[in-house]
C-alpha positions, 0 to 999 in steps of 0.5 A: 046679287049685289046692287053693283052687280045689277047696275049698268056701270059704276060711277065714281064721284070724288075730289081730294077728300070725299068719294062716292061709289054709285051704281047706275041702274038706268039707261042713257040718257037717264041715269038711276043712281044709288050709293054703294059706298062713300067715304071721306077724309077732310084734310086741314090746310098745309099750315095745320098739317105742319111746316117744312123749312124751304131748302137753301137760300139764294141771296140777290141784291136785297131779297132772299129766295128759296131754291126749292118750293115748300112742300104742299102737305094738303095736296099730298094728303089729297093725292094719297086719298085719291090713291086709296080711291083707286085701290078701292076701284081696283078691289071692286074690279077684282071682285068682278062687279063693274063692267063699265066705269064713269069717273067724275072729279075735278080736273087735277083729281081726275088726272091723279086718279087716272094715273093711279089706275091699272091698265085692267081698270082703265079698260073698263073706264068708258067715260070721264067728267072733269067736274067737282060734283061730290057735294051735290045730291044724287039727282043733280049728279045724275043730271050732270052725267046725263048731259 
């Protein structure tokens, strides 16, 4: 029996570049967290990822403005990473391990993650916390999710 199969729930703590999959073996309100797996993909800023010329330009009086916003390549890289996090959650659920899931991420990342999950996985999500906790030690993450 794996660590995750023994746990009460899977706690997924992520942002756009790092994800922690934690097994919670405790009982509310005292979580007992242990790392099942983690992975990260640091993303450079948009300028380092490349440049994209804006679309057509409107001339007005003395200023030229683009009719289209520039693509935020950094945000796209973060969304793709969160999509891979969702795929990993899907794989864990397909393996039958977690019975309950808690999602912890900054608000924008949480929304992106929520959209990427299937209905089967969403049915197992019993809580969400819109906070950026991925860089904190396990004890501190536990304190945040306990409250």
